[in-house]
N, C-alpha and C positions, 0 to 999 in steps of 0.2 A: 548426584550429591545429597539428594535426599534420602542415602542409605549408607552407611560405611561398615554395615556388617554387623561383625560382634565388637569391634572397636562403639562403634554407633551404640547396642545396645546394653554392654557391661561396663562400660566408659564414661560416655556420654551421658545417657540417660539416668544413671543414679545420681549422680553432679549435679547434673541441670535441673533435676527434678527438685530440687532444695531449693532454689530462686524462685519469689513471689512476684512476679508482676502484678497483682491484684486480686481482687476475690469477683468471682462470676456465680453469683445466685448462694451467696453464701459461701462456696468453694477455693479454696486458694488457687490460683490458677499460674501454673510452673512458667519458667520460662520457654518459649516453643525450640523444641528440637530442631525441627527443618530449617527455622532462623538461624539457628547456632550452625549446625552442617554447611548452610551457605555464606554466614560470615567465615566460617574456619577454611573452607574450601580459595574462598579469595585472601585468606591471610596464606596459605601454603603457596600459590602461586607469588607469592609478593617477597614472600621466604625465598624462593629463585627456583618453587620444583621446574620441570618440563618433561615431557617425555622423553625429549632429544637426549637433556641432559642425563636423567636417572633411570630412562622407560628399561635400558639394557639390563642393570645391576639389580632393581626392584624385581621382574621380573623374574630372577636366576639365585636370591641371593640364598631361599631357604628351598629350594626348588629340589635337593635331596635328601630333606632335613623334615621331619614330622613339625608339623606348626606349634605345637606346645614348649617344644625346645625352647625358643627365642634367646637360642646364642647369637645371632645375629639379626638383626631388623632394618627390613627397609628404611631408605631413606625419605621416603614418601611420609612412611609412618612415623618417624622422628617427627617430620614437619608438623603432623598433625600433634603429636601431646605438645608442642611449644604453640601451637595455635592455641590446642584447647587452654592448658594455662593460663596463657595470656588471654582468654577470653574468660576465664573464672577467674581473674582479678580487677577485671572491668566489671563486671558482674555483681561484685562482693563490694566495690565500693560505691554504688548505688542502689540494691537490692536486698531488704532482707532475708531472710532464710527462714524454713519452714523444716520445722523437728520431724522423722519422719514417723521417731513413737505414738507422738499426739498431737502432730499436723499446729504445733503451734509456731506464729510466725515471733521472731527473735532477731534482734542486730546480728551481724556478721562477724562472728569475733576469730575461727580460725578456720582450715583446711579439714581440722579433725569433726566440724560441724556434718561435713556433706561426701567424708570417704575419701576426701581429697591428698590422704596422703600417701605414701609408696613405699618408702625406706624407712626404716626407724636406723637412725646412725647410733642411735646408742645402745644397738642388738649388735652384739659380736657375732651371735653366734649361729653358723647356719644350719645347726637342728640343736637336740638334745640326745643326751645319750641313753637314754629311755628304750630298754628291748623294743621293737616294730612289734613284734609276734608278744602273744599276751601271755609267757612262757615266764616265770619267777627266775631272778639271777640271784643268785643271794648278796645282801652287801652287808654292809656292818650294820645299816639305818634298816634295814628288815633280813635277820638272821635268824629269823624260824621258817622251820621248813615243816613244810605238811606233810603228813604219811598219805598216800595215796595207793590205791588197792591194786589187785593185781589184777592183771589185763583180762579179765573174762565179765560177761553182763553180770552172773551170779554176783561177783565179788565188790560189781560197781554198784548196785543196788543197796545191797548189804551197806557199804561203806557211805553212799549218802544216807541213808535212813537212819545210822549211828549218831545217837545227838553229841557224841564227843567229839570235840574241836580243838584244832591248837588253843593256846593260852595269846588270846589278844594283846594283852598287856606286857608279852614281851617288843609290840610292836610299840609301843605306846612312851616308851625310855629305853633308848640306846646310846652305847657308849662309842666312842670311835676309834680310832687306830692309836691316839694319842690320850686314850683310858678319859678322854672328856666326855662327860654324861648329854646329851643331848632329849628335849619335851618333842615330840610329833603331834604338831598341830593340825596337820592335816597327812595323809598317806592310803595310797593305790595298791593292792596288792593281788594277785592273781598268779595263782598255783594250775597249773594241770598235765596229765599225761603227754608225755612226749609221742608223737605220730613218729611208726617208722619211717626211713627216707623212702622207701617205696610207696608209702602210704597216701591218701587224700585227706589233707588234715578235716575237711569239710564234711568228709564222708566216712571218717572212721569216728566209731564213739571212744572217749576220752574223758573219765570223771577229773571234774576242776572243782576247784574254791577257792571264792575270793573274799577280800574285805574291805571295806573302806571305812576309814577312822576319821573323824572329823571333833573338833574342839571347841569351846565356846568358854566365853567369861560369861559367873552372873554373879550377884551382889549377894555375900556375906549375908545379908538378913535373909536373903532366899533361900537359904540351901537348905532348909528344911522343907519346903513348901516344894522346892525341887526334886529333892529324893521322893517325899509320895508322890508326886504327878508322874515321874520318872518310873515310877513302881508299876503303875495302872495303863502305863502307855508304851508301844510300839513305835519304832522309827522306819518298820516295813514299809516300804513304797516311796523311801527319799520322798519325804512330803516335809520333813524340816527343814527350816531356812539353814541356807550357804551361804557364803560370802560372794561379794561382787566380783565383775570380770573389768578387767579392762581390754578394752579392742580398739585399736584404733590409736592409741594413747603410746608414746615413746614410754623404753623401760625407764630413761632417765628421767623422766616426768615421775614417777611413783613418790607420792601420792598429791604434790605440792600442784601440778600444774591446771589449769582452767579443763584443759580434756581430759582429767583423771577425778574432775568430781562427779558424785554418782548421790541420786538420793537416798539409794538404799545402803549409806555408808555408815549409818549411827547404831544404836542400841535398837535391837526388835521389842516392841512394849508387845504383850499379850492385847486382842483385841485389836491391833491393826489389821489393816487393810492387807491381803495376800497371803503369805506364807506365815508369819504372826501372828493371824487369828487364830490359830491350834495352840499359841505356845501357854507351860501354865505359869509361866516368871519371865523376868525381861531377861534377854540376852545377846550375847553379841560373838559371832563367828569371828576366831580369831584369824584366819588367812584369806586371802582373793587368789583369783587367776588374772597371768598372764597371757593375752594371748595375739600373735603378731602371724597373719595368713598368709601363706604364699600364694604369690599374685600370679605368678609366671612372666610377669612382665618385668621381670629383671632377675639377677642370680644372687639377690643379697641373702636369701636364706634354701634351702633343699625342698624341704617341706615347712608344713606349717610349725610354728613353732609353741611351746606352751611353756610355761612352768607356776610354780606356787612363790606369795610374797607376800608380808605379814599383812593384814588389814590396815586403814590408815590409823586406826588411835591406838595401835600399838608402835609402830613410826613413830606418831607422836610422842606418846609418853616415857616409850624408854629412849627416843631422840638420838633413834638410827635416821640413816640415809644411804642410799644407794652405793655400794664401794664402784661401780664402773667396772665389774668385773661378774657375769652370768647375773643368779637370782640372789646373790649375798647382798647383807644389810649389815652396816657396823653399824658399831656404838661412838659417841664423841670419842675415844679414845683410839679408834681405830680399830678395836676386836670384833671378832665376827661374831654377831648375834640371831642374826635368820637368814637360812637361804634353803633354796632347794636341790640336793647334792647333785642330780640329775642333768645342771648344765655343762659338766664335766666327767662325772661317773657315771659307769652304768649299774641301772638300778629301781625301783620304781618310783614314780613320782611322791615327792615329801614335803613338807615345811618344817623342818626344824627349828627348833627354839633353842638356844643356851641355857640349860636348865640353872645352872647357878645365879645367871643375871636375872631369868623370867622371874625365879621364883623369890631373889632377894625383891624386888620388884612390887610381885603378889601378896610379899608379906606386909609393905609397908602401905598397901590399897587393901578395901571393905571388900575384893575380889576373891571366888575360886575359879580353878580352873576344874569345866569337866569334859569327858570325852563322849560320843557316841560311839557306836559299832554297827554297822550293816554287813551284814555276810550270807552265804549262801553255799550250798554244796548242791555241784550237778550233774547231769551226764550229757557232753555234748555230742552231736551229732545229727545225724538224718532223721533222728525221730525225740531231738529234744522239746519236744511241747508235751509229749505223752511218757516221759519220764519222770521219777520220784525228784524232788527237791526237798531239802532241810533251809530252812532261813532263821538266822542268825540275827538279835536285835539284842542290844545289853549297853550300858551305863557305867562308867569310871568316875570318878574324882580321885584329882592329886589329892592325897591325903599325906605332907609330910614329902618325902621325897620317894613317893611307891605310888603307882594306880592302888585306890579302891573298890572294889565292886559295889554298886547298886544297883542294879538288877541284871540280871541274866536269860534271856528268853531264846529257846528252840523251838521252830513249827517245822515238821513233817508233814509234806503233800503228796500222795499214792497216784499211780498211773491209773486212768482209768480203762 
């Protein structure tokens, strides 16, 4: 029982490694795994598992299935889970935990500290509707179409190095089927040539274009300084600060629960440590991302689920709360104010803000909304590293009810 295979390595070890018995030579000493394994084996026996009762079933239950399917589990494995959670409960009553990112010791507050959560009960999605392949599906929040070249090598190279690109402002303010206007706080878009059914997608040359749109709040007093800084700055390399990530946090806990707290949740000031060090003015990313990984130990999600949500400051300032449905956040009257439509509609990931509500709030504050754009034209295929590329970096300001260009830069690179 000194080893439980994958269960020991991937389930027990990361959870138990967080509990600290003491220090040895100034280094936190975690709870011993071999001691935990022996205790759990004793507990499994106490729960009633014996080879006579369950051996035949456990040996045959997944005989004709891949191990990753996890449609039915062994009785012994179920008892292991029960024993593990009981042990974690005992340890949490008596030992502090060490945070994995800085190895600092602190009191145990909940299972989110040790990666001990299995299912998000507030997540009713098994997956999102975003297409799996990186092929653009036109939708009302991504109405722009890219004109791709003719299917030959010469046309592709000419197209890549042509500095004319689709107007990205068409993605920044969009109109739904009810004629309601939405601001795009963040969005990811990709267009590429379709591969013939008989072709190999990874071995076929195909032209592609992608855009990434992000938005930030800046203070009105910094607008001129920001514009001057942006005109001498390129966003290439994706070095700009981005919103935080919710991992191991229930969707219904955003952003009020202690598990959702983050040191990166405030305004980013110039000169601060990390990515904020390069900023010209103070900025606040308007969006965060939610992630819930598919563990393989349950059927709650088909694959990892992720979506975009408003940053904590916007949720508080606009008095928003999660609606209980998808990635939708509503105001005090119950009206939809912010959402990622891929929870129930096919299309690219995007966080959309009700333009009327947000613009009214913005006018009452001393803030401005700016967008940054990253983009690239390229040729996918076996020689992608030696193919020409065109990089795009641009900046826009919400001026009244439309985007106003501050900077636009396109840079071509040629094959060696």
